[in-house]
N, C-alpha and C positions, 0 to 999 in steps of 0.2 A: 049408433054412432054417439049419441048423447051419453049413453051409458058408459061407453069406452072412454070418452073424454072426462067424464066425472070420475071414473075409477083412476085414470092417470093423474088427475089433479089431486085426488085424495092420497095416492101413493107419494106424489111429489111433496106435499105438505107434511105427511107423516115422516118421511125421510129427513126432510129439512128440520123438523121439530126434534127428532131424535138426535141429529147432529148437534143442535144447539144445546140440548140438555146434557149430552156427553161432555161437551166443552165446559159446561157449568160445573161438572163433577170432577174435573181434573185441573190442577194447577201445577205449573212446572217448577222444577227445582231452581234454586238460585237465591240471590239476596233480595230482600224486600225491605223497603223503607217504611217505618211506622209513620203514617199520616195522622191517624187519630187513635187514641186509646182512651176509652171512657171508663175509668176506674177511679174509685175514691182513693185519694192520696197520690195519684200520679201527677207529677209536675214536669212537663217537658222542658228539660234544661238544655238539651242538644238533640241532634238527629240520631235516632236509634234505628238499628236494622235487625232483621231476623233472617237467618239462613234457613231455607227449607230444602230438605233432601227428600224429594217425593218418592224415590225408589225405596229408601229405608223407612219412610214415614216418620221423619224426625225433624224437629226444629232445634235451632241452637242460636246462641248469640251472647252478647255481653251488655249489661247495663252499666251503671256508674262504677260498680265495684267487682262483681263476680261474673264469671262465665257460667252458662247454663246449657242444658240439653233436655229435650223432652220428646218422647215418642207419642204418636197419635195413630188412631185408627179411623178410616173413612168407610162409610156405607152410604153410597149415593152422595147426597149433600149433607148428611149428618157426619159429625166429627166428634171424636172423644179423645181428649188429651190425657195421657197418663200422668204419673208424678214426675215433676221436673227434678233433675239433679243439678247441683250447682257447687262451685267452689265455695269455701266457707270463710272467706275473709270478711272482716267487719271494717267498714269504712264510715267513720263518724259523720253523720249528716248526709250520707249518700245512699242509704238503704231503702228509702221510701219508694222509689220507682220499681225496683225489682220485687219488693214486697207486694206492691200493688199488682204487678204483672202476675206473680205466682198466685195471688189471692183470687184473681179473675179468670185464670186459665181454665179451671175446671167448670166454670159457668158457661163456657162456650159450647154450644150444642150443634150448630150448623154453620155453613158458609155459602158464599156466592162468589164466583169468579167470572169476570166478563172479558178476560184477556188483558186487562189493564189494572184493575183493582181487585184485591182479594179482601172480602169483608167477612168477619166472623160475628155471629149473633148468639144471644142467649136463648133459652127456651121460649121467651115471650117475644122473640124477634126484635129485640133491642140490639142495635149494633154496639159491639164491645170494642172491636179492633178493625182498623182499615189499613191495608198495606198496599204499596205500589211496587211492582217488580222493577228492579234496577237493571239497566242495560249492562251487558258484560263489557 
């Protein structure tokens, strides 16, 4: 009886753990507000958002001047962003935020999603970007 109870408890905790890690590996499509962005040269002048299309594995958005789009690939909690494409307008005095974003995008190596916040980290586990899913 003790053996059966122990086995059932082990199965319950294993299933519960698997469910949690699966949720950590998936984040939904939608608009996310940038809460924190730790990049040299980034000066938060207004609220920025990023649109995530999880089905196409693509992010997109607009900073102060240009629209951009970038594909990504996920493997578990690892993530690799490709090269971003953007419109090519020059806006005097307004390019620093998008330049900082594009400069840090490829340093992001993994992520964590807890159902409310989506955080991206570099290879040394330093948080680069923190997002919050916006309600529809």
